[in-house]
PDB file of the backbone (N, CA, C, O) and the ligand in Angstrom, with CONECT records:
HET     ZN  A 101       1
ATOM      1  N   MET A   1    -108.688  45.403 -41.970  1.00  0.00           N
ATOM      2  CA  MET A   1    -109.212  46.691 -41.498  1.00  0.00           C
ATOM      3  C   MET A   1    -109.436  46.627 -39.987  1.00  0.00           C
ATOM      4  O   MET A   1    -109.842  45.590 -39.461  1.00  0.00           O
ATOM      5  N   SER A   2    -109.176  47.717 -39.298  1.00  0.00           N
ATOM      6  CA  SER A   2    -109.425  47.741 -37.864  1.00  0.00           C
ATOM      7  C   SER A   2    -110.859  48.164 -37.588  1.00  0.00           C
ATOM      8  O   SER A   2    -111.490  48.876 -38.369  1.00  0.00           O
ATOM      9  N   GLN A   3    -111.335  47.708 -36.471  1.00  0.00           N
ATOM     10  CA  GLN A   3    -112.681  48.079 -36.047  1.00  0.00           C
ATOM     11  C   GLN A   3    -112.646  49.486 -35.476  1.00  0.00           C
ATOM     12  O   GLN A   3    -111.623  49.913 -34.943  1.00  0.00           O
ATOM     13  N   PRO A   4    -113.749  50.209 -35.582  1.00  0.00           N
ATOM     14  CA  PRO A   4    -113.765  51.540 -34.961  1.00  0.00           C
ATOM     15  C   PRO A   4    -113.655  51.434 -33.452  1.00  0.00           C
ATOM     16  O   PRO A   4    -114.216  50.523 -32.843  1.00  0.00           O
ATOM     17  N   ALA A   5    -112.944  52.354 -32.858  1.00  0.00           N
ATOM     18  CA  ALA A   5    -112.797  52.345 -31.403  1.00  0.00           C
ATOM     19  C   ALA A   5    -114.138  52.612 -30.740  1.00  0.00           C
ATOM     20  O   ALA A   5    -114.961  53.378 -31.242  1.00  0.00           O
ATOM     21  N   VAL A   6    -114.333  51.973 -29.619  1.00  0.00           N
ATOM     22  CA  VAL A   6    -115.556  52.199 -28.867  1.00  0.00           C
ATOM     23  C   VAL A   6    -115.424  53.519 -28.110  1.00  0.00           C
ATOM     24  O   VAL A   6    -114.419  53.747 -27.436  1.00  0.00           O
ATOM     25  N   PRO A   7    -116.419  54.383 -28.214  1.00  0.00           N
ATOM     26  CA  PRO A   7    -116.342  55.611 -27.419  1.00  0.00           C
ATOM     27  C   PRO A   7    -116.290  55.261 -25.936  1.00  0.00           C
ATOM     28  O   PRO A   7    -117.192  54.588 -25.437  1.00  0.00           O
ATOM     29  N   PRO A   8    -115.265  55.697 -25.226  1.00  0.00           N
ATOM     30  CA  PRO A   8    -115.070  55.274 -23.836  1.00  0.00           C
ATOM     31  C   PRO A   8    -116.179  55.762 -22.908  1.00  0.00           C
ATOM     32  O   PRO A   8    -116.455  55.140 -21.882  1.00  0.00           O
ATOM     33  N   ASP A   9    -116.812  56.871 -23.271  1.00  0.00           N
ATOM     34  CA  ASP A   9    -117.797  57.433 -22.361  1.00  0.00           C
ATOM     35  C   ASP A   9    -119.212  57.264 -22.900  1.00  0.00           C
ATOM     36  O   ASP A   9    -120.071  58.129 -22.726  1.00  0.00           O
ATOM     37  N   ASN A  10    -119.429  56.143 -23.549  1.00  0.00           N
ATOM     38  CA  ASN A  10    -120.710  55.874 -24.171  1.00  0.00           C
ATOM     39  C   ASN A  10    -121.580  55.082 -23.193  1.00  0.00           C
ATOM     40  O   ASN A  10    -121.152  54.067 -22.643  1.00  0.00           O
ATOM     41  N   GLU A  11    -122.797  55.561 -22.989  1.00  0.00           N
ATOM     42  CA  GLU A  11    -123.666  54.926 -21.996  1.00  0.00           C
ATOM     43  C   GLU A  11    -123.962  53.479 -22.365  1.00  0.00           C
ATOM     44  O   GLU A  11    -123.980  52.599 -21.504  1.00  0.00           O
ATOM     45  N   PHE A  12    -124.191  53.244 -23.631  1.00  0.00           N
ATOM     46  CA  PHE A  12    -124.491  51.908 -24.121  1.00  0.00           C
ATOM     47  C   PHE A  12    -123.297  50.979 -23.925  1.00  0.00           C
ATOM     48  O   PHE A  12    -123.440  49.807 -23.575  1.00  0.00           O
ATOM     49  N   PHE A  13    -122.113  51.544 -24.163  1.00  0.00           N
ATOM     50  CA  PHE A  13    -120.902  50.767 -23.935  1.00  0.00           C
ATOM     51  C   PHE A  13    -120.810  50.336 -22.478  1.00  0.00           C
ATOM     52  O   PHE A  13    -120.507  49.180 -22.184  1.00  0.00           O
ATOM     53  N   ARG A  14    -121.071  51.263 -21.572  1.00  0.00           N
ATOM     54  CA  ARG A  14    -120.986  50.945 -20.137  1.00  0.00           C
ATOM     55  C   ARG A  14    -122.016  49.881 -19.735  1.00  0.00           C
ATOM     56  O   ARG A  14    -121.747  49.026 -18.892  1.00  0.00           O
ATOM     57  N   THR A  15    -123.191  49.951 -20.352  1.00  0.00           N
ATOM     58  CA  THR A  15    -124.220  48.951 -20.069  1.00  0.00           C
ATOM     59  C   THR A  15    -123.743  47.562 -20.486  1.00  0.00           C
ATOM     60  O   THR A  15    -123.850  46.600 -19.725  1.00  0.00           O
ATOM     61  N   LEU A  16    -123.220  47.476 -21.697  1.00  0.00           N
ATOM     62  CA  LEU A  16    -122.725  46.188 -22.196  1.00  0.00           C
ATOM     63  C   LEU A  16    -121.540  45.708 -21.361  1.00  0.00           C
ATOM     64  O   LEU A  16    -121.422  44.528 -21.030  1.00  0.00           O
ATOM     65  N   TRP A  17    -120.681  46.645 -21.037  1.00  0.00           N
ATOM     66  CA  TRP A  17    -119.480  46.322 -20.256  1.00  0.00           C
ATOM     67  C   TRP A  17    -119.884  45.695 -18.921  1.00  0.00           C
ATOM     68  O   TRP A  17    -119.329  44.679 -18.503  1.00  0.00           O
ATOM     69  N   ALA A  18    -120.862  46.324 -18.261  1.00  0.00           N
ATOM     70  CA  ALA A  18    -121.331  45.816 -16.972  1.00  0.00           C
ATOM     71  C   ALA A  18    -121.999  44.451 -17.141  1.00  0.00           C
ATOM     72  O   ALA A  18    -121.804  43.551 -16.325  1.00  0.00           O
ATOM     73  N   LYS A  19    -122.778  44.310 -18.195  1.00  0.00           N
ATOM     74  CA  LYS A  19    -123.486  43.062 -18.457  1.00  0.00           C
ATOM     75  C   LYS A  19    -122.518  41.915 -18.687  1.00  0.00           C
ATOM     76  O   LYS A  19    -122.749  40.799 -18.221  1.00  0.00           O
ATOM     77  N   GLN A  20    -121.435  42.185 -19.404  1.00  0.00           N
ATOM     78  CA  GLN A  20    -120.455  41.145 -19.723  1.00  0.00           C
ATOM     79  C   GLN A  20    -119.342  41.065 -18.682  1.00  0.00           C
ATOM     80  O   GLN A  20    -118.443  40.232 -18.793  1.00  0.00           O
ATOM     81  N   GLY A  21    -119.403  41.921 -17.681  1.00  0.00           N
ATOM     82  CA  GLY A  21    -118.383  41.910 -16.640  1.00  0.00           C
ATOM     83  C   GLY A  21    -116.997  42.250 -17.170  1.00  0.00           C
ATOM     84  O   GLY A  21    -115.990  41.792 -16.630  1.00  0.00           O
ATOM     85  N   GLY A  22    -116.949  43.049 -18.223  1.00  0.00           N
ATOM     86  CA  GLY A  22    -115.665  43.464 -18.772  1.00  0.00           C
ATOM     87  C   GLY A  22    -114.963  42.374 -19.568  1.00  0.00           C
ATOM     88  O   GLY A  22    -113.781  42.492 -19.893  1.00  0.00           O
ATOM     89  N   CYS A  23    -115.710  41.295 -19.885  1.00  0.00           N
ATOM     90  CA  CYS A  23    -115.097  40.188 -20.623  1.00  0.00           C
ATOM     91  C   CYS A  23    -115.562  40.163 -22.077  1.00  0.00           C
ATOM     92  O   CYS A  23    -116.660  40.601 -22.422  1.00  0.00           O
ATOM     93  N   CYS A  24    -114.681  39.634 -22.899  1.00  0.00           N
ATOM     94  CA  CYS A  24    -114.953  39.510 -24.326  1.00  0.00           C
ATOM     95  C   CYS A  24    -116.082  38.498 -24.570  1.00  0.00           C
ATOM     96  O   CYS A  24    -116.084  37.413 -23.988  1.00  0.00           O
ATOM     97  N   ALA A  25    -117.024  38.854 -25.421  1.00  0.00           N
ATOM     98  CA  ALA A  25    -118.149  37.964 -25.701  1.00  0.00           C
ATOM     99  C   ALA A  25    -117.723  36.767 -26.552  1.00  0.00           C
ATOM    100  O   ALA A  25    -118.432  35.762 -26.606  1.00  0.00           O
ATOM    101  N   LEU A  26    -116.590  36.868 -27.204  1.00  0.00           N
ATOM    102  CA  LEU A  26    -116.162  35.795 -28.107  1.00  0.00           C
ATOM    103  C   LEU A  26    -115.212  34.802 -27.451  1.00  0.00           C
ATOM    104  O   LEU A  26    -115.343  33.595 -27.652  1.00  0.00           O
ATOM    105  N   CYS A  27    -114.243  35.306 -26.657  1.00  0.00           N
ATOM    106  CA  CYS A  27    -113.285  34.369 -26.038  1.00  0.00           C
ATOM    107  C   CYS A  27    -113.459  34.290 -24.527  1.00  0.00           C
ATOM    108  O   CYS A  27    -112.881  33.408 -23.893  1.00  0.00           O
ATOM    109  N   GLY A  28    -114.247  35.196 -23.929  1.00  0.00           N
ATOM    110  CA  GLY A  28    -114.534  35.135 -22.501  1.00  0.00           C
ATOM    111  C   GLY A  28    -113.446  35.689 -21.600  1.00  0.00           C
ATOM    112  O   GLY A  28    -113.566  35.646 -20.376  1.00  0.00           O
ATOM    113  N   LYS A  29    -112.391  36.206 -22.199  1.00  0.00           N
ATOM    114  CA  LYS A  29    -111.309  36.755 -21.383  1.00  0.00           C
ATOM    115  C   LYS A  29    -111.540  38.250 -21.133  1.00  0.00           C
ATOM    116  O   LYS A  29    -112.226  38.919 -21.905  1.00  0.00           O
ATOM    117  N   PRO A  30    -110.958  38.759 -20.046  1.00  0.00           N
ATOM    118  CA  PRO A  30    -111.161  40.179 -19.726  1.00  0.00           C
ATOM    119  C   PRO A  30    -110.576  41.102 -20.792  1.00  0.00           C
ATOM    120  O   PRO A  30    -109.573  40.790 -21.435  1.00  0.00           O
ATOM    121  N   MET A  31    -111.223  42.224 -20.954  1.00  0.00           N
ATOM    122  CA  MET A  31    -110.732  43.235 -21.896  1.00  0.00           C
ATOM    123  C   MET A  31    -110.236  44.442 -21.096  1.00  0.00           C
ATOM    124  O   MET A  31    -110.793  44.750 -20.043  1.00  0.00           O
ATOM    125  N   PRO A  32    -109.205  45.122 -21.579  1.00  0.00           N
ATOM    126  CA  PRO A  32    -108.767  46.352 -20.902  1.00  0.00           C
ATOM    127  C   PRO A  32    -109.828  47.436 -21.076  1.00  0.00           C
ATOM    128  O   PRO A  32    -110.376  47.611 -22.164  1.00  0.00           O
ATOM    129  N   ALA A  33    -110.108  48.152 -20.006  1.00  0.00           N
ATOM    130  CA  ALA A  33    -111.145  49.186 -20.072  1.00  0.00           C
ATOM    131  C   ALA A  33    -110.625  50.437 -20.764  1.00  0.00           C
ATOM    132  O   ALA A  33    -111.395  51.193 -21.357  1.00  0.00           O
ATOM    133  N   SER A  34    -109.337  50.649 -20.689  1.00  0.00           N
ATOM    134  CA  SER A  34    -108.789  51.832 -21.339  1.00  0.00           C
ATOM    135  C   SER A  34    -107.360  51.559 -21.780  1.00  0.00           C
ATOM    136  O   SER A  34    -106.741  50.572 -21.381  1.00  0.00           O
ATOM    137  N   ARG A  35    -106.865  52.443 -22.596  1.00  0.00           N
ATOM    138  CA  ARG A  35    -105.500  52.353 -23.093  1.00  0.00           C
ATOM    139  C   ARG A  35    -104.501  52.243 -21.939  1.00  0.00           C
ATOM    140  O   ARG A  35    -103.443  51.629 -22.076  1.00  0.00           O
ATOM    141  N   PHE A  36    -104.857  52.851 -20.793  1.00  0.00           N
ATOM    142  CA  PHE A  36    -103.911  52.906 -19.676  1.00  0.00           C
ATOM    143  C   PHE A  36    -103.920  51.640 -18.829  1.00  0.00           C
ATOM    144  O   PHE A  36    -103.156  51.521 -17.871  1.00  0.00           O
ATOM    145  N   ASP A  37    -104.797  50.687 -19.188  1.00  0.00           N
ATOM    146  CA  ASP A  37    -104.801  49.393 -18.511  1.00  0.00           C
ATOM    147  C   ASP A  37    -103.760  48.441 -19.094  1.00  0.00           C
ATOM    148  O   ASP A  37    -103.481  47.396 -18.505  1.00  0.00           O
ATOM    149  N   VAL A  38    -103.191  48.782 -20.225  1.00  0.00           N
ATOM    150  CA  VAL A  38    -102.219  47.892 -20.853  1.00  0.00           C
ATOM    151  C   VAL A  38    -100.887  48.615 -21.030  1.00  0.00           C
ATOM    152  O   VAL A  38    -100.822  49.845 -21.023  1.00  0.00           O
ATOM    153  N   ALA A  39     -99.834  47.831 -21.188  1.00  0.00           N
ATOM    154  CA  ALA A  39     -98.498  48.402 -21.203  1.00  0.00           C
ATOM    155  C   ALA A  39     -98.153  49.112 -22.511  1.00  0.00           C
ATOM    156  O   ALA A  39     -97.403  50.088 -22.519  1.00  0.00           O
ATOM    157  N   HIS A  40     -98.705  48.616 -23.604  1.00  0.00           N
ATOM    158  CA  HIS A  40     -98.300  49.157 -24.899  1.00  0.00           C
ATOM    159  C   HIS A  40     -99.497  49.444 -25.798  1.00  0.00           C
ATOM    160  O   HIS A  40    -100.520  48.763 -25.729  1.00  0.00           O
ATOM    161  N   ALA A  41     -99.357  50.433 -26.618  1.00  0.00           N
ATOM    162  CA  ALA A  41    -100.420  50.792 -27.562  1.00  0.00           C
ATOM    163  C   ALA A  41    -100.729  49.635 -28.504  1.00  0.00           C
ATOM    164  O   ALA A  41    -101.861  49.479 -28.962  1.00  0.00           O
ATOM    165  N   THR A  42     -99.707  48.824 -28.787  1.00  0.00           N
ATOM    166  CA  THR A  42     -99.906  47.679 -29.678  1.00  0.00           C
ATOM    167  C   THR A  42    -100.863  46.658 -29.060  1.00  0.00           C
ATOM    168  O   THR A  42    -101.728  46.098 -29.733  1.00  0.00           O
ATOM    169  N   ILE A  43    -100.677  46.437 -27.749  1.00  0.00           N
ATOM    170  CA  ILE A  43    -101.558  45.506 -27.038  1.00  0.00           C
ATOM    171  C   ILE A  43    -102.972  46.071 -27.013  1.00  0.00           C
ATOM    172  O   ILE A  43    -103.948  45.354 -27.235  1.00  0.00           O
ATOM    173  N   TRP A  44    -103.064  47.347 -26.745  1.00  0.00           N
ATOM    174  CA  TRP A  44    -104.366  48.021 -26.717  1.00  0.00           C
ATOM    175  C   TRP A  44    -105.077  47.857 -28.068  1.00  0.00           C
ATOM    176  O   TRP A  44    -106.278  47.593 -28.126  1.00  0.00           O
ATOM    177  N   LYS A  45    -104.326  48.016 -29.121  1.00  0.00           N
ATOM    178  CA  LYS A  45    -104.897  47.915 -30.472  1.00  0.00           C
ATOM    179  C   LYS A  45    -105.529  46.552 -30.719  1.00  0.00           C
ATOM    180  O   LYS A  45    -106.561  46.447 -31.381  1.00  0.00           O
ATOM    181  N   ARG A  46    -104.892  45.493 -30.173  1.00  0.00           N
ATOM    182  CA  ARG A  46    -105.409  44.143 -30.370  1.00  0.00           C
ATOM    183  C   ARG A  46    -106.510  43.793 -29.389  1.00  0.00           C
ATOM    184  O   ARG A  46    -107.445  43.068 -29.728  1.00  0.00           O
ATOM    185  N   GLN A  47    -106.399  44.312 -28.164  1.00  0.00           N
ATOM    186  CA  GLN A  47    -107.294  43.856 -27.097  1.00  0.00           C
ATOM    187  C   GLN A  47    -108.394  44.837 -26.753  1.00  0.00           C
ATOM    188  O   GLN A  47    -109.279  44.508 -25.962  1.00  0.00           O
ATOM    189  N   ARG A  48    -108.368  46.022 -27.317  1.00  0.00           N
ATOM    190  CA  ARG A  48    -109.382  47.012 -26.936  1.00  0.00           C
ATOM    191  C   ARG A  48    -110.779  46.495 -27.263  1.00  0.00           C
ATOM    192  O   ARG A  48    -110.969  45.757 -28.230  1.00  0.00           O
ATOM    193  N   PRO A  49    -111.753  46.890 -26.445  1.00  0.00           N
ATOM    194  CA  PRO A  49    -113.114  46.433 -26.710  1.00  0.00           C
ATOM    195  C   PRO A  49    -113.698  47.093 -27.952  1.00  0.00           C
ATOM    196  O   PRO A  49    -113.529  48.291 -28.179  1.00  0.00           O
ATOM    197  N   THR A  50    -114.373  46.303 -28.731  1.00  0.00           N
ATOM    198  CA  THR A  50    -115.064  46.834 -29.909  1.00  0.00           C
ATOM    199  C   THR A  50    -116.490  46.311 -29.891  1.00  0.00           C
ATOM    200  O   THR A  50    -116.785  45.300 -29.254  1.00  0.00           O
ATOM    201  N   PHE A  51    -117.355  46.996 -30.584  1.00  0.00           N
ATOM    202  CA  PHE A  51    -118.713  46.512 -30.740  1.00  0.00           C
ATOM    203  C   PHE A  51    -118.729  45.408 -31.801  1.00  0.00           C
ATOM    204  O   PHE A  51    -118.221  45.579 -32.909  1.00  0.00           O
ATOM    205  N   ASP A  52    -119.315  44.293 -31.437  1.00  0.00           N
ATOM    206  CA  ASP A  52    -119.436  43.181 -32.376  1.00  0.00           C
ATOM    207  C   ASP A  52    -120.913  42.928 -32.663  1.00  0.00           C
ATOM    208  O   ASP A  52    -121.733  42.881 -31.746  1.00  0.00           O
ATOM    209  N   HIS A  53    -121.239  42.767 -33.928  1.00  0.00           N
ATOM    210  CA  HIS A  53    -122.618  42.437 -34.276  1.00  0.00           C
ATOM    211  C   HIS A  53    -122.831  40.938 -34.089  1.00  0.00           C
ATOM    212  O   HIS A  53    -122.115  40.129 -34.680  1.00  0.00           O
ATOM    213  N   ILE A  54    -123.814  40.565 -33.266  1.00  0.00           N
ATOM    214  CA  ILE A  54    -124.090  39.152 -33.025  1.00  0.00           C
ATOM    215  C   ILE A  54    -124.525  38.508 -34.343  1.00  0.00           C
ATOM    216  O   ILE A  54    -124.006  37.462 -34.735  1.00  0.00           O
ATOM    217  N   ILE A  55    -125.464  39.133 -35.008  1.00  0.00           N
ATOM    218  CA  ILE A  55    -125.800  38.748 -36.384  1.00  0.00           C
ATOM    219  C   ILE A  55    -125.140  39.787 -37.284  1.00  0.00           C
ATOM    220  O   ILE A  55    -125.483  40.967 -37.217  1.00  0.00           O
ATOM    221  N   PRO A  56    -124.194  39.362 -38.128  1.00  0.00           N
ATOM    222  CA  PRO A  56    -123.479  40.337 -38.956  1.00  0.00           C
ATOM    223  C   PRO A  56    -124.447  41.184 -39.785  1.00  0.00           C
ATOM    224  O   PRO A  56    -125.491  40.708 -40.229  1.00  0.00           O
ATOM    225  N   ARG A  57    -124.076  42.435 -39.979  1.00  0.00           N
ATOM    226  CA  ARG A  57    -124.933  43.318 -40.763  1.00  0.00           C
ATOM    227  C   ARG A  57    -125.165  42.750 -42.161  1.00  0.00           C
ATOM    228  O   ARG A  57    -126.240  42.901 -42.741  1.00  0.00           O
ATOM    229  N   ALA A  58    -124.130  42.091 -42.687  1.00  0.00           N
ATOM    230  CA  ALA A  58    -124.249  41.508 -44.021  1.00  0.00           C
ATOM    231  C   ALA A  58    -125.296  40.394 -44.059  1.00  0.00           C
ATOM    232  O   ALA A  58    -125.826  40.062 -45.119  1.00  0.00           O
ATOM    233  N   ALA A  59    -125.588  39.819 -42.880  1.00  0.00           N
ATOM    234  CA  ALA A  59    -126.586  38.753 -42.814  1.00  0.00           C
ATOM    235  C   ALA A  59    -127.928  39.295 -42.323  1.00  0.00           C
ATOM    236  O   ALA A  59    -128.811  38.530 -41.934  1.00  0.00           O
ATOM    237  N   GLY A  60    -128.069  40.597 -42.347  1.00  0.00           N
ATOM    238  CA  GLY A  60    -129.348  41.184 -41.977  1.00  0.00           C
ATOM    239  C   GLY A  60    -129.426  41.643 -40.530  1.00  0.00           C
ATOM    240  O   GLY A  60    -130.490  42.055 -40.068  1.00  0.00           O
ATOM    241  N   GLY A  61    -128.312  41.577 -39.810  1.00  0.00           N
ATOM    242  CA  GLY A  61    -128.293  42.025 -38.420  1.00  0.00           C
ATOM    243  C   GLY A  61    -128.444  43.536 -38.332  1.00  0.00           C
ATOM    244  O   GLY A  61    -128.070  44.259 -39.256  1.00  0.00           O
ATOM    245  N   SER A  62    -128.987  44.004 -37.235  1.00  0.00           N
ATOM    246  CA  SER A  62    -129.240  45.434 -37.091  1.00  0.00           C
ATOM    247  C   SER A  62    -128.168  46.089 -36.226  1.00  0.00           C
ATOM    248  O   SER A  62    -127.299  45.415 -35.673  1.00  0.00           O
ATOM    249  N   ASP A  63    -128.246  47.400 -36.120  1.00  0.00           N
ATOM    250  CA  ASP A  63    -127.373  48.158 -35.232  1.00  0.00           C
ATOM    251  C   ASP A  63    -128.027  48.370 -33.870  1.00  0.00           C
ATOM    252  O   ASP A  63    -127.543  49.153 -33.054  1.00  0.00           O
ATOM    253  N   GLU A  64    -129.115  47.674 -33.637  1.00  0.00           N
ATOM    254  CA  GLU A  64    -129.818  47.824 -32.364  1.00  0.00           C
ATOM    255  C   GLU A  64    -128.995  47.203 -31.230  1.00  0.00           C
ATOM    256  O   GLU A  64    -128.238  46.255 -31.441  1.00  0.00           O
ATOM    257  N   PRO A  65    -129.160  47.758 -30.024  1.00  0.00           N
ATOM    258  CA  PRO A  65    -128.382  47.260 -28.872  1.00  0.00           C
ATOM    259  C   PRO A  65    -128.480  45.752 -28.660  1.00  0.00           C
ATOM    260  O   PRO A  65    -127.508  45.124 -28.240  1.00  0.00           O
ATOM    261  N   ASP A  66    -129.643  45.165 -28.945  1.00  0.00           N
ATOM    262  CA  ASP A  66    -129.744  43.730 -28.660  1.00  0.00           C
ATOM    263  C   ASP A  66    -129.019  42.870 -29.691  1.00  0.00           C
ATOM    264  O   ASP A  66    -128.951  41.650 -29.538  1.00  0.00           O
ATOM    265  N   ASN A  67    -128.484  43.484 -30.726  1.00  0.00           N
ATOM    266  CA  ASN A  67    -127.671  42.725 -31.676  1.00  0.00           C
ATOM    267  C   ASN A  67    -126.184  43.017 -31.496  1.00  0.00           C
ATOM    268  O   ASN A  67    -125.359  42.593 -32.306  1.00  0.00           O
ATOM    269  N   LEU A  68    -125.846  43.745 -30.429  1.00  0.00           N
ATOM    270  CA  LEU A  68    -124.445  44.114 -30.242  1.00  0.00           C
ATOM    271  C   LEU A  68    -123.884  43.521 -28.956  1.00  0.00           C
ATOM    272  O   LEU A  68    -124.603  43.346 -27.972  1.00  0.00           O
ATOM    273  N   GLN A  69    -122.602  43.219 -28.979  1.00  0.00           N
ATOM    274  CA  GLN A  69    -121.893  42.750 -27.797  1.00  0.00           C
ATOM    275  C   GLN A  69    -120.483  43.313 -27.895  1.00  0.00           C
ATOM    276  O   GLN A  69    -120.081  43.829 -28.937  1.00  0.00           O
ATOM    277  N   LEU A  70    -119.746  43.209 -26.812  1.00  0.00           N
ATOM    278  CA  LEU A  70    -118.368  43.712 -26.806  1.00  0.00           C
ATOM    279  C   LEU A  70    -117.395  42.564 -26.975  1.00  0.00           C
ATOM    280  O   LEU A  70    -117.545  41.506 -26.364  1.00  0.00           O
ATOM    281  N   ALA A  71    -116.396  42.789 -27.814  1.00  0.00           N
ATOM    282  CA  ALA A  71    -115.376  41.768 -28.045  1.00  0.00           C
ATOM    283  C   ALA A  71    -114.039  42.451 -28.285  1.00  0.00           C
ATOM    284  O   ALA A  71    -113.990  43.589 -28.752  1.00  0.00           O
ATOM    285  N   HIS A  72    -112.952  41.751 -27.965  1.00  0.00           N
ATOM    286  CA  HIS A  72    -111.622  42.239 -28.303  1.00  0.00           C
ATOM    287  C   HIS A  72    -111.568  42.588 -29.800  1.00  0.00           C
ATOM    288  O   HIS A  72    -112.193  41.919 -30.622  1.00  0.00           O
ATOM    289  N   ALA A  73    -110.827  43.624 -30.134  1.00  0.00           N
ATOM    290  CA  ALA A  73    -110.644  43.973 -31.543  1.00  0.00           C
ATOM    291  C   ALA A  73    -110.129  42.755 -32.323  1.00  0.00           C
ATOM    292  O   ALA A  73    -110.554  42.482 -33.445  1.00  0.00           O
ATOM    293  N   ARG A  74    -109.199  42.038 -31.683  1.00  0.00           N
ATOM    294  CA  ARG A  74    -108.591  40.871 -32.330  1.00  0.00           C
ATOM    295  C   ARG A  74    -109.615  39.762 -32.571  1.00  0.00           C
ATOM    296  O   ARG A  74    -109.668  39.181 -33.655  1.00  0.00           O
ATOM    297  N   CYS A  75    -110.423  39.475 -31.557  1.00  0.00           N
ATOM    298  CA  CYS A  75    -111.427  38.422 -31.684  1.00  0.00           C
ATOM    299  C   CYS A  75    -112.473  38.803 -32.723  1.00  0.00           C
ATOM    300  O   CYS A  75    -112.914  37.972 -33.517  1.00  0.00           O
ATOM    301  N   ASN A  76    -112.854  40.048 -32.701  1.00  0.00           N
ATOM    302  CA  ASN A  76    -113.833  40.556 -33.654  1.00  0.00           C
ATOM    303  C   ASN A  76    -113.326  40.356 -35.085  1.00  0.00           C
ATOM    304  O   ASN A  76    -114.074  39.975 -35.985  1.00  0.00           O
ATOM    305  N   LYS A  77    -112.041  40.623 -35.260  1.00  0.00           N
ATOM    306  CA  LYS A  77    -111.424  40.506 -36.574  1.00  0.00           C
ATOM    307  C   LYS A  77    -111.389  39.044 -37.032  1.00  0.00           C
ATOM    308  O   LYS A  77    -111.679  38.732 -38.186  1.00  0.00           O
ATOM    309  N   ILE A  78    -111.026  38.159 -36.100  1.00  0.00           N
ATOM    310  CA  ILE A  78    -110.964  36.736 -36.420  1.00  0.00           C
ATOM    311  C   ILE A  78    -112.357  36.235 -36.798  1.00  0.00           C
ATOM    312  O   ILE A  78    -112.531  35.496 -37.766  1.00  0.00           O
ATOM    313  N   LYS A  79    -113.351  36.663 -36.000  1.00  0.00           N
ATOM    314  CA  LYS A  79    -114.718  36.252 -36.280  1.00  0.00           C
ATOM    315  C   LYS A  79    -115.132  36.726 -37.676  1.00  0.00           C
ATOM    316  O   LYS A  79    -115.734  35.976 -38.444  1.00  0.00           O
ATOM    317  N   GLY A  80    -114.805  37.968 -37.988  1.00  0.00           N
ATOM    318  CA  GLY A  80    -115.145  38.528 -39.299  1.00  0.00           C
ATOM    319  C   GLY A  80    -114.553  37.698 -40.419  1.00  0.00           C
ATOM    320  O   GLY A  80    -115.194  37.442 -41.439  1.00  0.00           O
ATOM    321  N   LYS A  81    -113.294  37.277 -40.203  1.00  0.00           N
ATOM    322  CA  LYS A  81    -112.627  36.455 -41.217  1.00  0.00           C
ATOM    323  C   LYS A  81    -113.303  35.108 -41.370  1.00  0.00           C
ATOM    324  O   LYS A  81    -113.520  34.634 -42.485  1.00  0.00           O
ATOM    325  N   SER A  82    -113.641  34.482 -40.220  1.00  0.00           N
ATOM    326  CA  SER A  82    -114.198  33.134 -40.275  1.00  0.00           C
ATOM    327  C   SER A  82    -115.571  33.126 -40.939  1.00  0.00           C
ATOM    328  O   SER A  82    -116.038  32.095 -41.422  1.00  0.00           O
ATOM    329  N   GLN A  83    -116.207  34.294 -40.953  1.00  0.00           N
ATOM    330  CA  GLN A  83    -117.530  34.346 -41.571  1.00  0.00           C
ATOM    331  C   GLN A  83    -117.458  34.759 -43.029  1.00  0.00           C
ATOM    332  O   GLN A  83    -118.475  34.888 -43.710  1.00  0.00           O
ATOM    333  N   THR A  84    -116.253  34.959 -43.486  1.00  0.00           N
ATOM    334  CA  THR A  84    -116.096  35.352 -44.885  1.00  0.00           C
ATOM    335  C   THR A  84    -116.348  34.145 -45.780  1.00  0.00           C
ATOM    336  O   THR A  84    -115.589  33.176 -45.764  1.00  0.00           O
ATOM    337  N   GLY A  85    -117.379  34.214 -46.526  1.00  0.00           N
ATOM    338  CA  GLY A  85    -117.690  33.111 -47.427  1.00  0.00           C
ATOM    339  C   GLY A  85    -117.606  33.580 -48.867  1.00  0.00           C
ATOM    340  O   GLY A  85    -116.760  34.404 -49.215  1.00  0.00           O
ATOM    341  N   SER A  86    -118.469  33.061 -49.680  1.00  0.00           N
ATOM    342  CA  SER A  86    -118.446  33.425 -51.092  1.00  0.00           C
ATOM    343  C   SER A  86    -118.918  34.859 -51.324  1.00  0.00           C
ATOM    344  O   SER A  86    -118.705  35.427 -52.395  1.00  0.00           O
ATOM    345  N   VAL A  87    -119.553  35.430 -50.320  1.00  0.00           N
ATOM    346  CA  VAL A  87    -120.043  36.790 -50.491  1.00  0.00           C
ATOM    347  C   VAL A  87    -118.967  37.842 -50.260  1.00  0.00           C
ATOM    348  O   VAL A  87    -119.215  39.035 -50.429  1.00  0.00           O
ATOM    349  N   GLY A  88    -117.751  37.396 -49.868  1.00  0.00           N
ATOM    350  CA  GLY A  88    -116.693  38.353 -49.655  1.00  0.00           C
ATOM    351  C   GLY A  88    -116.517  38.679 -48.191  1.00  0.00           C
ATOM    352  O   GLY A  88    -117.117  38.047 -47.321  1.00  0.00           O
ATOM    353  N   ARG A  89    -115.698  39.660 -47.932  1.00  0.00           N
ATOM    354  CA  ARG A  89    -115.367  39.980 -46.562  1.00  0.00           C
ATOM    355  C   ARG A  89    -116.578  40.536 -45.818  1.00  0.00           C
ATOM    356  O   ARG A  89    -117.280  41.419 -46.312  1.00  0.00           O
ATOM    357  N   VAL A  90    -116.802  40.007 -44.637  1.00  0.00           N
ATOM    358  CA  VAL A  90    -117.932  40.451 -43.820  1.00  0.00           C
ATOM    359  C   VAL A  90    -117.414  41.328 -42.705  1.00  0.00           C
ATOM    360  O   VAL A  90    -116.556  40.919 -41.923  1.00  0.00           O
ATOM    361  N   ARG A  91    -117.936  42.525 -42.638  1.00  0.00           N
ATOM    362  CA  ARG A  91    -117.578  43.401 -41.515  1.00  0.00           C
ATOM    363  C   ARG A  91    -118.673  43.346 -40.483  1.00  0.00           C
ATOM    364  O   ARG A  91    -119.855  43.494 -40.795  1.00  0.00           O
ATOM    365  N   THR A  92    -118.260  43.128 -39.234  1.00  0.00           N
ATOM    366  CA  THR A  92    -119.269  43.048 -38.188  1.00  0.00           C
ATOM    367  C   THR A  92    -119.277  44.344 -37.406  1.00  0.00           C
ATOM    368  O   THR A  92    -120.060  44.495 -36.468  1.00  0.00           O
TER     369      THR A  92
HETATM  370 ZN    ZN A 101    -111.661  38.044 -27.039  1.00  0.00          ZN2+
END
């Protein structure tokens, strides 16, 4: 499943973006700020910034700003998979 797109004009998004310097919280590499920063929609789909729950909701994490960070859609997905245990798929 793909992560929901981050609203580009979201104040909270801009705060996190500035805090992280436009870099992914999981791999530390820069993220494209918009679809027009990358050559192809496919790249955008993998690299676009998404909200990642630091503590997964399934583990009791909240939707509060201090439990959220920005990560590449791809990294977010990998993280979600790696946290999949006996409880099934974890969506962050
Ligand atoms: Zn990343």
